[in-house]
C-alpha positions in Angstrom: 0.2 -0.1 -0.1 2.8 2.3 1.0 4.7 1.4 -2.7 7.1 -1.3 -1.3 6.1 -4.6 -4.3 9.0 -6.8 -2.2 6.0 -7.5 -0.1 4.0 -9.2 -2.4 6.8 -12.1 -2.6 6.9 -12.5 1.4 2.9 -12.2 0.9 2.9 -14.9 -1.7 5.6 -17.0 0.7 2.9 -17.2 3.7 -0.2 -17.6 1.3 1.1 -21.0 0.8 1.0 -21.9 4.3 4.2 -20.5 6.3 4.4 -19.1 9.7 1.2 -20.4 10.7 -0.9 -18.9 8.2 -3.9 -21.0 6.6 -3.3 -21.9 3.0 -4.7 -19.8 0.7 -3.4 -20.9 -3.2 -5.7 -18.2 -5.3 -3.9 -15.6 -2.9 -0.3 -16.5 -3.3 -0.6 -16.9 -7.2 -2.2 -13.4 -7.1 0.6 -12.0 -5.1 3.2 -13.2 -7.0 1.8 -12.3 -10.3 1.5 -8.8 -8.7 5.4 -8.7 -7.7 5.9 -9.8 -11.3 4.0 -7.0 -12.9 5.6 -4.9 -10.4 8.4 -3.2 -13.2 11.3 -4.7 -10.8 13.6 -7.2 -13.0 15.2 -8.6 -10.1 11.7 -8.8 -8.0 10.2 -10.3 -11.3 13.1 -12.9 -11.7 12.5 -13.7 -7.9 8.9 -13.8 -8.1 8.5 -16.2 -11.0 10.9 -18.7 -9.4 8.8 -18.5 -6.7 5.7 -19.2 -8.9 7.6 -21.8 -10.8 8.4 -23.8 -7.8 4.8 -23.8 -6.6 3.5 -24.9 -9.2 6.0 -27.8 -9.5 5.6 -29.2 -5.7 2.0 -28.6 -5.3 2.4 -25.7 -2.6 -1.1 -24.6 -4.8 -2.8 -27.5 -3.9 -5.5 -28.4 -6.7 -4.2 -25.5 -8.6 -0.5 -26.1 -9.0 0.0 -26.9 -12.5 2.9 -28.4 -13.8 3.0 -27.3 -17.3 3.0 -24.0 -16.4 5.7 -24.3 -13.9 8.4 -25.9 -17.0 7.0 -23.0 -19.1 8.3 -20.4 -16.7 11.6 -22.1 -15.8 12.3 -22.7 -19.6 12.1 -19.1 -20.2 14.2 -17.9 -17.3 16.4 -20.9 -18.0 16.9 -19.7 -21.8 17.4 -16.2 -20.6 20.5 -17.0 -18.4 19.0 -17.3 -14.9 21.3 -19.0 -12.9 19.0 -20.4 -10.1 16.4 -21.2 -12.8 18.5 -23.5 -14.3 19.5 -25.0 -10.5 16.0 -25.5 -9.7 14.6 -27.1 -13.3 18.1 -29.0 -13.6 17.2 -30.6 -10.1 13.5 -32.2 -10.9 14.7 -32.8 -14.5 17.1 -35.3 -12.6 14.9 -36.5 -10.0 11.8 -36.1 -12.4 9.8 -34.3 -9.7 6.4 -33.3 -10.9 7.4 -33.8 -14.4 8.8 -36.1 -17.1 12.6 -37.2 -15.9 15.2 -36.0 -18.2 18.8 -36.8 -16.1 20.9 -35.7 -19.6 19.1 -31.9 -19.9 18.7 -31.6 -16.1 22.8 -32.8 -15.5 23.5 -29.9 -18.5 21.6 -27.2 -17.1 23.5 -27.9 -13.6 26.5 -27.8 -15.0 25.8 -24.6 -16.5 24.6 -23.2 -13.3 28.1 -24.5 -11.8 30.1 -22.9 -14.4 28.1 -19.1 -13.7 29.3 -19.9 -10.1 26.8 -21.7 -8.0 27.4 -23.6 -5.0 24.6 -25.3 -4.7 24.5 -26.5 -8.2 28.1 -28.0 -7.3 26.8 -29.4 -4.7 23.6 -30.8 -5.9 25.9 -32.6 -9.1 28.2 -33.8 -6.1 24.9 -35.5 -4.6 23.8 -37.3 -8.0 27.2 -38.6 -9.2 28.0 -40.0 -5.4 24.9 -41.7 -5.2 24.2 -43.3 -8.4 20.4 -43.0 -8.3 19.3 -41.2 -11.4 22.4 -40.9 -13.5 25.6 -43.4 -13.4 27.9 -43.6 -10.4 30.6 -41.1 -11.1 33.3 -40.9 -8.0 35.4 -38.8 -9.5 33.2 -36.4 -10.4 31.3 -36.3 -7.3 34.4 -35.5 -5.7 35.6 -32.5 -8.3 31.9 -31.3 -7.9 32.5 -30.9 -4.1 35.9 -29.4 -3.9 34.7 -26.8 -6.5 31.8 -26.3 -4.1 34.3 -25.7 -1.4 36.6 -23.3 -3.4 33.1 -21.5 -3.5 33.0 -21.2 0.2 30.6 -24.6 1.3 32.1 -25.3 4.3 29.6 -28.2 4.3 30.9 -29.9 1.4 34.3 -30.5 3.2 31.4 -33.3 4.9 30.6 -34.8 1.6 34.4 -34.9 0.7 35.1 -37.1 3.7 32.4 -39.6 3.0 33.5 -40.1 -0.8 37.1 -40.4 0.0 36.2 -43.1 2.5 35.7 -45.4 -0.1 32.2 -44.3 -1.1 31.0 -43.0 -4.4 33.1 -46.5 -5.9 36.6 -44.2 -5.2 39.5 -46.2 -3.7 39.7 -45.4 0.3 41.5 -42.5 1.4 41.6 -42.4 4.7 43.9 -39.5 5.5 42.0 -37.2 2.6 38.9 -38.1 4.4 40.4 -37.2 7.8 41.8 -34.1 6.7 38.0 -33.2 5.1 36.5 -33.7 8.6 39.2 -32.0 10.6 38.6 -28.8 8.1 34.8 -29.0 8.5 35.5 -28.9 12.2 37.9 -25.7 11.6 36.0 -23.8 9.2 32.3 -24.9 10.0 29.5 -23.6 12.6 28.9 -25.7 15.7 26.1 -28.0 13.7 28.7 -29.3 11.1 31.9 -29.3 13.4 29.5 -31.8 15.6 28.5 -33.7 12.3 31.7 -33.8 11.1 33.1 -35.1 14.7 30.5 -38.0 14.7 32.2 -38.7 11.3 35.7 -39.0 12.5 34.1 -40.8 15.3 32.3 -43.3 13.4 35.1 -43.8 10.5 37.4 -44.4 13.8 35.0 -46.8 15.4 34.1 -48.8 12.1 36.9 -49.1 10.8 36.8 -46.9 8.1 40.2 -45.4 7.9 42.3 -48.7 7.8 45.7 -47.9 9.2 45.6 -44.3 10.4 42.2 -46.3 12.5 42.1 -45.1 15.8 39.1 -46.5 17.9 40.6 -44.7 21.0 40.4 -41.3 19.2 36.9 -42.2 17.9 35.6 -43.0 21.4 37.1 -40.2 22.9 35.4 -37.9 20.4 32.1 -39.9 21.2 32.8 -39.3 25.4 33.4 -35.6 24.3 29.6 -35.1 22.3 28.1 -37.6 24.9 29.1 -34.7 27.5 27.7 -32.1 25.7 24.1 -33.6 25.0 24.8 -35.1 21.3 21.9 -38.4 21.2 24.3 -40.1 18.3 27.2 -39.9 20.6 25.6 -41.3 23.6 24.1 -44.0 21.4 27.9 -44.5 19.9 29.6 -44.9 23.9 26.6 -47.0 25.2 27.4 -49.1 22.4 31.4 -49.5 22.9 30.4 -49.6 26.9 28.5 -52.5 26.8 30.6 -54.5 24.4 33.5 -53.3 25.5 35.4 -52.3 22.2 38.6 -50.5 22.8 37.4 -49.4 26.2 36.7 -51.0 29.6 33.5 -52.7 29.7 30.7 -50.6 31.7 27.4 -52.6 31.5 25.2 -50.4 33.4 27.1 -47.3 32.1 26.7 -48.0 28.4 22.8 -49.1 29.3 22.0 -45.7 31.0 23.9 -43.7 27.8 21.5 -45.5 26.1 18.5 -45.1 28.1 18.8 -41.1 28.3 19.2 -41.1 24.3 16.0 -43.1 24.3 14.1 -40.6 26.3 15.6 -38.0 23.7 13.2 -40.2 21.3 16.4 -42.4 19.3 15.1 -44.7 17.6 19.0 -46.2 17.3 18.5 -45.9 21.1 16.2 -48.1 21.3 17.2 -50.6 18.8 20.8 -50.6 20.7 18.5 -51.7 24.1 16.4 -54.3 22.2 20.0 -55.7 20.8 21.5 -55.9 24.4 18.3 -57.4 26.0 17.7 -60.3 23.3 21.1 -61.5 21.8 22.4 -63.0 25.4 26.3 -62.2 24.2 26.5 -59.6 27.7 23.0 -59.2 29.4 21.1 -61.8 30.4 17.8 -62.1 27.9 14.8 -60.3 28.8 12.6 -60.8 26.0 9.6 -58.2 27.7 12.2 -55.1 27.7 14.0 -56.0 24.1 9.7 -56.4 23.0 9.3 -53.3 24.4 12.5 -51.2 22.9 11.4 -52.6 19.6 7.8 -51.7 20.2 8.9 -48.1 21.2 11.5 -48.0 18.0 8.4 -48.9 16.0 6.3 -45.9 17.9 8.9 -43.6 16.8 8.3 -44.2 13.2 11.5 -46.7 12.7 10.5 -49.7 10.5 13.8 -51.4 11.7 12.0 -52.5 14.9 10.1 -54.6 12.9 12.5 -56.9 11.8 14.3 -57.0 15.4 10.7 -57.5 16.5 10.1 -60.2 14.0 13.8 -62.1 14.3 12.7 -62.3 18.7 9.5 -63.5 17.8 10.5 -66.5 16.1 11.9 -67.8 18.9 14.5 -69.4 20.2 14.8 -72.9 21.9 18.3 -72.7 23.2 18.1 -69.3 24.5 14.9 -69.7 25.9 13.0 -67.7 24.1 9.0 -68.5 23.0 8.0 -68.4 19.6 5.0 -66.3 18.9 5.1 -67.4 14.7 1.7 -65.0 14.0 3.3 -62.2 15.6 6.9 -62.9 14.0 5.0 -63.1 10.6 3.1 -60.0 11.2 6.3 -58.1 12.3 8.2 -59.0 8.8 5.1 -58.2 6.7 5.5 -54.3 8.0 9.2 -54.4 7.4 8.8 -55.6 4.2 5.8 -52.7 3.7 8.4 -50.1 4.6 9.8 -47.7 1.7 13.3 -48.1 2.8 14.0 -51.2 -0.3 16.9 -52.5 1.9 14.6 -53.3 4.7 11.9 -54.3 2.8 14.1 -57.2 0.6 15.5 -57.9 4.0 12.1 -58.5 5.6 10.9 -60.6 2.7 13.8 -62.9 3.3 13.2 -63.0 6.6 10.1 -64.2 5.9 11.4 -66.8 3.6 13.5 -68.2 5.1 11.6 -68.7 8.0 9.2 -70.3 5.9 11.2 -73.0 4.5 13.1 -73.7 8.1 9.6 -74.5 10.0 10.2 -71.1 11.9 7.1 -70.1 12.2 5.6 -73.7 13.0 2.0 -74.5 11.6 2.1 -71.0 10.0 5.2 -72.0 7.9 4.7 -72.8 4.5 7.8 -74.0 2.2 6.1 -73.3 -1.0 5.0 -69.7 0.1 9.1 -69.3 1.2 10.5 -70.2 -2.3 7.7 -68.0 -4.3 9.0 -65.1 -1.8 12.6 -66.2 -3.1 11.7 -66.4 -6.3 10.3 -62.9 -6.8 13.4 -61.3 -4.9 15.7 -63.3 -7.3 13.6 -62.1 -10.7 13.9 -58.0 -9.3 17.7 -59.2 -8.9 18.1 -59.1 -5.5 21.7 -60.1 -4.9 21.4 -61.2 -1.3 18.3 -62.7 -1.7 20.1 -65.0 -4.6 23.0 -65.8 -2.0 20.6 -66.4 0.7 18.8 -69.4 -1.4 21.9 -70.7 -2.1 22.9 -71.1 2.0 19.3 -72.4 2.1 19.9 -74.8 -0.4 23.4 -76.0 0.6 22.3 -76.9 4.2 19.2 -78.3 3.0 17.5 -76.1 5.8 13.7 -76.7 5.3 14.4 -77.7 1.7 15.8 -80.6 -0.2 19.2 -80.1 -0.6 20.5 -79.2 -4.4 24.3 -77.9 -4.1 24.2 -77.8 -7.6 22.1 -75.3 -8.2 23.2 -73.5 -5.1 26.7 -73.6 -6.8 25.0 -71.6 -9.8 23.2 -69.4 -7.8 26.0 -68.2 -6.0 28.1 -68.4 -9.5 25.5 -66.0 -11.1 25.5 -63.3 -7.8 29.6 -63.6 -7.4 29.7 -62.9 -11.3 27.5 -59.6 -10.7 29.4 -58.7 -8.0 28.3 -60.4 -4.5 31.4 -60.6 -2.5 29.0 -62.5 0.0 28.1 -64.5 -2.7 31.9 -65.3 -3.7 33.1 -66.2 0.1 29.5 -68.6 0.2 31.4 -70.5 -2.6 35.1 -70.9 -0.9 33.2 -72.0 2.4 31.3 -74.6 0.3 34.8 -75.9 -1.5 35.9 -75.6 1.7 33.5 -78.0 3.5 33.4 -82.2 2.5 29.3 -81.7 3.9 28.5 -79.7 0.8 31.3 -80.1 -2.2 34.3 -82.8 -2.5 37.3 -80.7 -1.0 38.8 -78.3 -3.5 41.0 -75.9 -1.9 42.5 -74.2 -4.9 39.0 -72.9 -5.7 38.2 -71.7 -2.1 41.6 -70.0 -1.9 40.2 -68.2 -5.9 36.6 -67.6 -4.6 37.6 -66.1 -1.5 40.4 -63.9 -3.7 37.6 -62.9 -5.7 35.4 -62.0 -2.3 38.4 -59.9 -0.6 38.5 -57.6 -4.4 35.0 -57.1 -3.6 35.6 -55.4 -0.4 35.1 -58.8 2.0 36.8 -58.6 5.2 35.8 -61.6 6.4 37.4 -63.7 3.5 40.7 -63.2 4.6 40.5 -65.1 7.5 38.9 -67.6 5.7 41.8 -67.7 3.5 44.8 -66.9 5.6 43.4 -70.9 7.6 43.9 -72.3 4.3 47.4 -70.5 3.5 48.5 -72.4 6.5 48.6 -75.1 4.4 45.0 -76.3 5.2 43.3 -78.9 2.5 45.7 -79.4 0.0 46.4 -75.8 -0.6 50.4 -75.2 -0.5 51.5 -73.6 2.4 52.8 -70.1 2.0 53.1 -68.3 5.6 54.1 -65.3 4.3 50.5 -64.8 3.0 48.9 -66.0 5.6 50.2 -63.4 7.9 49.6 -61.1 5.8 45.9 -61.9 5.8 45.4 -62.4 9.3 47.4 -58.6 9.9 44.8 -57.6 7.6 41.7 -59.1 8.9 42.5 -57.3 12.3 43.7 -53.8 10.7 40.0 -54.5 9.4 38.5 -52.1 12.4 35.5 -55.1 12.8 36.0 -56.1 16.6 34.2 -59.7 16.2 36.7 -60.4 12.9 40.1 -58.7 14.6 40.0 -61.3 17.5 39.5 -64.3 16.1 42.4 -63.0 13.4 44.6 -62.4 16.5 43.9 -65.4 17.7 44.7 -67.5 14.7 47.9 -65.8 14.0 48.9 -66.2 17.5 48.1 -69.9 16.9 49.9 -70.1 13.9 52.6 -68.8 15.3 52.8 -71.3 18.4 52.1 -74.1 16.5 54.7 -73.1 14.1 52.4 -72.9 10.8 54.3 -70.2 9.8 57.7 -72.1 9.2 60.7 -70.3 9.7 58.6 -67.6 10.2 56.8 -68.6 13.1 58.0 -66.3 16.7 56.6 -68.4 19.5 57.1 -65.4 21.5 55.1 -63.2 19.4 52.3 -65.9 20.0 52.5 -65.6 23.6 52.5 -61.8 23.6 49.5 -61.9 21.9 47.4 -63.8 24.2 48.6 -62.3 26.5 47.6 -59.1 25.6 44.0 -60.9 24.6 44.0 -62.7 27.7 44.4 -59.7 30.3 41.8 -58.0 27.5 39.0 -60.5 29.5 39.0 -62.3 26.3 38.1 -66.2 27.4 39.6 -68.0 24.5 42.3 -66.8 24.6 42.3 -67.3 28.5 42.4 -70.8 27.8 45.0 -70.7 25.4 47.2 -69.2 27.3 45.9 -71.1 30.6 46.9 -74.3 28.5 50.4 -73.3 27.5 51.0 -72.6 31.2 50.1 -75.7 32.2 51.9 -77.7 29.6 55.6 -75.8 30.4 55.0 -76.3 33.5 54.7 -80.1 33.6 57.6 -79.6 31.3 59.8 -78.1 34.1 
C-alpha cells in the first residue's frame, strides 16, 4: 500500500501456508503475479521462480500446474537465470513433477555451476556420488564437492570426507577423509562441526580409516559429544561400553547412556537396547524388555524395529525364547511394506527363510518361502540369491541341492556379490557340501576380498597355512591375518589375532613362526578378558609347567 512491491513476494510465501498462516493458493498466486508486474526486474525474476516452484511442488494445491511451471523455468533458464537452471536441473534429474530427463538436468546444473552456483556444484556431487538418477561417478562427485569448497561451501567438506572413505566407488583415502572432516570442524559452524566430529568418531570406531584407524580417538570424540548432550554420541558410546570395544566394559553405564538417548527420542538407542536384551551376548536375555524397546522404536516411526521384533518373536529354543509365529509374520510383513528397499528385502528374506526352516510352526509354508525367494531373485536381488543358495547348500527346510546352489552363487558372484564369492569359498572348503577343492576355495575368497569382503581374509589365511591341500604360504597367511586385524571389525579382529597367535605357537608359519610373538598376542588378549585367549594361555602355561 505504501509502494513496496517486494512485500508481494513475502505475502505470496506466507499464503502458501508458512508461519502458521492458513494456505490460500489463489491469494499466493495473485501476490506473486503482482510482484512480477511490479516493473522491478530482480523482483520479477524471484517471483517467477517462486511461482514456478509452487506449481511444481504442489504448494498451490488443486491449482498447481506443472505445465506452467515448466514454461516459466524454461523461459528463465533460456534467459540465463542461474537459479532457474539449478531448480529445473534438479527437477529434471529426479523427475519431480515433470518427465525425467537426467541428461538435460545435468547439463543445466553444469551450466549453473559454471556460472558460480555453489548449490549446483553440491547437487552435482550428490547425484554422482549416489548413482541413483545418473551413473555412479566418484571422480566427478569429488570434483564437484571440491569446486563447492572453492566457492565457500564448508558443508562440502563433509561430503568430500564421505566420498574419500571409499564411497561412490572410489578407492579409500583415509588420510584425505580425515583431513576433510578436520577442515569441516575448523571452518564450519557448530552444527557442521558436530556432524564432522560424528563422522570422524564413526570412521575410527567402524574401521573405515584403515591404517590410520584409532578406536581410542573415536571413543574420545564420542565421549566429548555425549557429555555435550549429543544423542548420536550417547548411542555410540553406550554401545561401546556395553560391548567393551576398545574401552573398559561398563554395562550399567552403557545401558544408562542408551536409555538417556532413548528418552530423547532416539530410535537407534531403542534398537540398541532391544539388541542388548535379546542377543544374550553381555546381558541375560530379557524378552519383555527387548520387545518393548523394539516397539518403542516402531512407535517413533522406525520400521527397522519390525525386522528385529520379527526375529525375536520367531523364538529360540536354546536361548529359552518362546515362539510367537503369528506375531513374527506380522512384524516381518510390516517391515516388508516399508519404503526402505533394503529393509523390505531383508524382511522378505527373513519370511522366506522362516517358512523354509519351519520357524513359523503350523503357519510355515515352504512353497510360500520358495515363492518369495523367486520373486526377489526375479527382481535382481543378489542378497536373495545368496540366501537361497545358502538354504539349498544346507538343506535348511528344503531338499539339499548343491548343484543349484553353486550355480546361483556363481551368478551372484559374477554380478559383484562379495558374499556370494565368500560362500563359494566356504562350500569348496566343507566336505558336507562338495568335494573339497582348496584351490577353488582360495580363488573364491580372493574374488570376495577384491570386492571388499573382510571375513574372507580370515578364511584364506587359514587355508594358506597349508590346509585342504593348499600349498603353505606362511608370508601370505600372516599378511591376510594382519589385514583382517586391521579391518576394524571387533569380532573379526579378535578371531584373526587368535589365528595369528595359534599360527606362531603351532609353528604353522615355518621359519617365520615366533613363539614369543604368539605368547604376547595371547597375553594381551587374556588381559583384555577374552575367554578363548585365557583358555589357550592357561593350557600353554600348564604344559610348560609340566615340562619343568
